[in-house]
PLY file of the C-alpha trace (Angstrom):
ply
format ascii 1.0
element vertex 183
property float x
property float y
property float z
element edge 182
property int vertex1
property int vertex2
end_header
-36.98 18.04 6.90
-38.11 18.87 3.34
-35.35 20.44 1.28
-35.98 21.31 -2.34
-32.66 22.93 -3.25
-30.12 20.42 -1.90
-27.08 20.24 -4.20
-26.56 16.55 -4.97
-23.45 17.24 -7.04
-21.29 19.66 -5.08
-17.56 20.02 -5.55
-15.96 19.04 -2.25
-12.31 18.74 -1.27
-10.74 16.95 1.64
-7.09 16.37 2.41
-6.70 13.51 -0.11
-9.95 13.45 -2.11
-11.82 15.74 -4.45
-15.45 15.01 -5.24
-17.11 16.55 -8.27
-20.08 15.83 -10.55
-19.64 12.66 -12.58
-19.20 13.50 -16.28
-19.50 11.45 -19.45
-15.75 11.94 -19.99
-15.12 10.02 -16.72
-16.14 6.66 -18.21
-12.68 5.23 -18.97
-11.17 6.34 -15.67
-14.09 5.03 -13.65
-14.21 1.78 -15.59
-10.50 1.29 -14.91
-11.30 1.62 -11.19
-14.31 -0.72 -11.50
-12.71 -3.46 -13.60
-11.43 -5.45 -10.60
-13.82 -8.42 -10.07
-13.02 -8.50 -6.33
-14.64 -5.07 -5.86
-17.99 -6.57 -6.82
-17.67 -10.02 -5.16
-20.09 -9.21 -2.29
-22.32 -6.99 -4.40
-25.66 -8.11 -5.90
-24.34 -7.06 -9.36
-21.20 -9.16 -9.01
-20.46 -9.01 -12.76
-20.20 -5.22 -12.86
-16.47 -5.48 -13.60
-17.40 -6.53 -17.15
-17.32 -3.59 -19.54
-20.77 -4.17 -21.07
-22.36 -4.44 -17.63
-20.46 -1.42 -16.31
-21.50 0.67 -19.35
-25.17 0.32 -18.38
-24.38 1.08 -14.73
-22.35 4.16 -15.68
-25.12 5.43 -17.97
-27.69 5.00 -15.21
-25.51 6.85 -12.67
-24.86 9.67 -15.15
-28.57 10.01 -15.94
-29.47 10.60 -12.29
-27.60 13.90 -12.19
-26.62 12.97 -8.62
-23.43 10.93 -9.02
-20.01 12.11 -7.92
-16.57 11.17 -9.20
-14.12 10.45 -6.38
-10.65 11.63 -7.33
-7.34 11.09 -5.54
-5.85 14.58 -5.25
-2.21 13.47 -5.45
-2.51 11.28 -8.54
-5.52 12.89 -10.22
-6.87 9.34 -10.70
-10.56 8.52 -10.40
-10.69 6.02 -7.53
-14.45 5.52 -7.32
-17.89 7.06 -7.25
-20.75 7.74 -4.86
-24.19 9.33 -5.05
-26.84 11.09 -3.08
-30.37 9.87 -3.75
-33.88 9.99 -2.34
-34.93 6.80 -0.54
-38.06 5.48 -2.30
-39.91 4.92 0.99
-38.79 8.22 2.62
-39.30 10.83 -0.12
-38.34 13.82 2.07
-34.99 12.28 3.03
-31.47 11.79 1.65
-29.37 8.67 1.25
-25.79 8.00 0.24
-25.02 4.97 -1.88
-24.01 3.49 -5.19
-20.50 3.84 -3.78
-17.43 1.90 -4.76
-13.72 2.51 -4.35
-10.57 0.85 -5.65
-9.61 -2.01 -3.33
-6.38 -0.17 -2.51
-8.60 2.49 -0.90
-10.69 0.10 1.21
-10.79 -0.04 4.97
-9.09 3.16 5.89
-8.72 6.85 5.49
-10.16 7.15 1.96
-13.59 5.72 2.78
-13.67 7.71 6.02
-12.84 10.94 4.18
-15.39 10.22 1.43
-18.14 9.58 3.97
-17.12 12.62 6.05
-17.38 14.94 3.06
-20.72 13.53 1.93
-22.31 13.19 5.37
-21.31 16.68 6.50
-22.66 18.16 3.26
-25.96 16.27 3.75
-26.24 17.47 7.35
-26.35 21.05 6.08
-29.89 20.27 4.92
-31.04 17.02 6.57
-31.13 15.68 10.12
-30.58 12.04 9.15
-28.64 10.35 6.34
-29.63 6.85 5.19
-27.66 3.99 3.67
-29.13 0.92 1.93
-26.80 -2.06 1.95
-27.21 -5.54 0.49
-27.61 -8.21 3.20
-24.49 -10.04 2.00
-22.29 -6.95 1.91
-20.86 -7.30 5.40
-17.89 -5.02 4.65
-20.19 -2.08 3.83
-22.42 -2.81 6.83
-19.38 -2.67 9.12
-18.21 0.55 7.46
-21.63 2.15 8.06
-21.60 1.14 11.72
-18.04 2.41 12.07
-19.22 5.95 11.27
-22.08 5.69 13.77
-24.96 4.49 11.56
-27.39 2.03 13.09
-29.43 -0.71 11.45
-33.06 0.41 11.42
-34.85 -2.32 9.46
-34.77 -4.47 6.34
-36.89 -3.59 3.32
-37.38 -4.59 -0.26
-36.62 -1.48 -2.29
-36.30 -0.71 -5.97
-33.09 1.32 -6.02
-32.06 0.51 -9.58
-33.50 -2.03 -12.00
-35.48 -4.38 -9.74
-36.65 -4.63 -6.13
-34.08 -6.15 -3.80
-33.77 -6.71 -0.08
-31.71 -4.01 1.65
-30.52 -3.44 5.16
-31.60 0.10 6.06
-29.12 2.12 8.15
-29.63 5.61 9.53
-27.15 8.16 10.81
-28.25 11.23 12.77
-26.13 14.30 13.40
-25.78 13.20 17.03
-24.63 9.70 16.09
-22.16 11.17 13.62
-20.75 13.57 16.22
-20.40 10.76 18.76
-18.48 8.59 16.28
-15.83 11.24 15.56
-12.43 11.04 17.23
-11.84 13.62 19.92
-9.40 16.22 18.66
0 1
1 2
2 3
3 4
4 5
5 6
6 7
7 8
8 9
9 10
10 11
11 12
12 13
13 14
14 15
15 16
16 17
17 18
18 19
19 20
20 21
21 22
22 23
23 24
24 25
25 26
26 27
27 28
28 29
29 30
30 31
31 32
32 33
33 34
34 35
35 36
36 37
37 38
38 39
39 40
40 41
41 42
42 43
43 44
44 45
45 46
46 47
47 48
48 49
49 50
50 51
51 52
52 53
53 54
54 55
55 56
56 57
57 58
58 59
59 60
60 61
61 62
62 63
63 64
64 65
65 66
66 67
67 68
68 69
69 70
70 71
71 72
72 73
73 74
74 75
75 76
76 77
77 78
78 79
79 80
80 81
81 82
82 83
83 84
84 85
85 86
86 87
87 88
88 89
89 90
90 91
91 92
92 93
93 94
94 95
95 96
96 97
97 98
98 99
99 100
100 101
101 102
102 103
103 104
104 105
105 106
106 107
107 108
108 109
109 110
110 111
111 112
112 113
113 114
114 115
115 116
116 117
117 118
118 119
119 120
120 121
121 122
122 123
123 124
124 125
125 126
126 127
127 128
128 129
129 130
130 131
131 132
132 133
133 134
134 135
135 136
136 137
137 138
138 139
139 140
140 141
141 142
142 143
143 144
144 145
145 146
146 147
147 148
148 149
149 150
150 151
151 152
152 153
153 154
154 155
155 156
156 157
157 158
158 159
159 160
160 161
161 162
162 163
163 164
164 165
165 166
166 167
167 168
168 169
169 170
170 171
171 172
172 173
173 174
174 175
175 176
176 177
177 178
178 179
179 180
180 181
181 182
């Protein structure tokens, strides 16, 4: 489905998270969240916890005009970031990625709430949401499958500075609905 007016930087609120457009003034708060080397251990850019490396990453995310700050509502602290983007090999589609969270927010309600907010917003305009995950990032692959996404194929894609192998996951509205707990 071709959508020309999709808002890649909406303000969204859940029960514990608020998502809003990433701003230049968010650098220190986001760097504080990103400065833990263990966050990046399974990531291709495993030195992103270093300030000089993170500065370039932050600047690139800000330049896209598609990055979101993830804020803990109770503390007001920036706990991570995520982005919508157009997959290079599926130009009429939407993907979610460039996501990281504080380790204290891993494996539970925070990631689930973040993905719920972003996926449900994307489904207002698209039938399928895509995720590109590094082959060695097993934690993120499991998280994608936990929300109903399925591995479609592997591809070499240029998502940032150089082509890299990615595992391509897709999530349809139907798969998303089937993965949700029955209320």
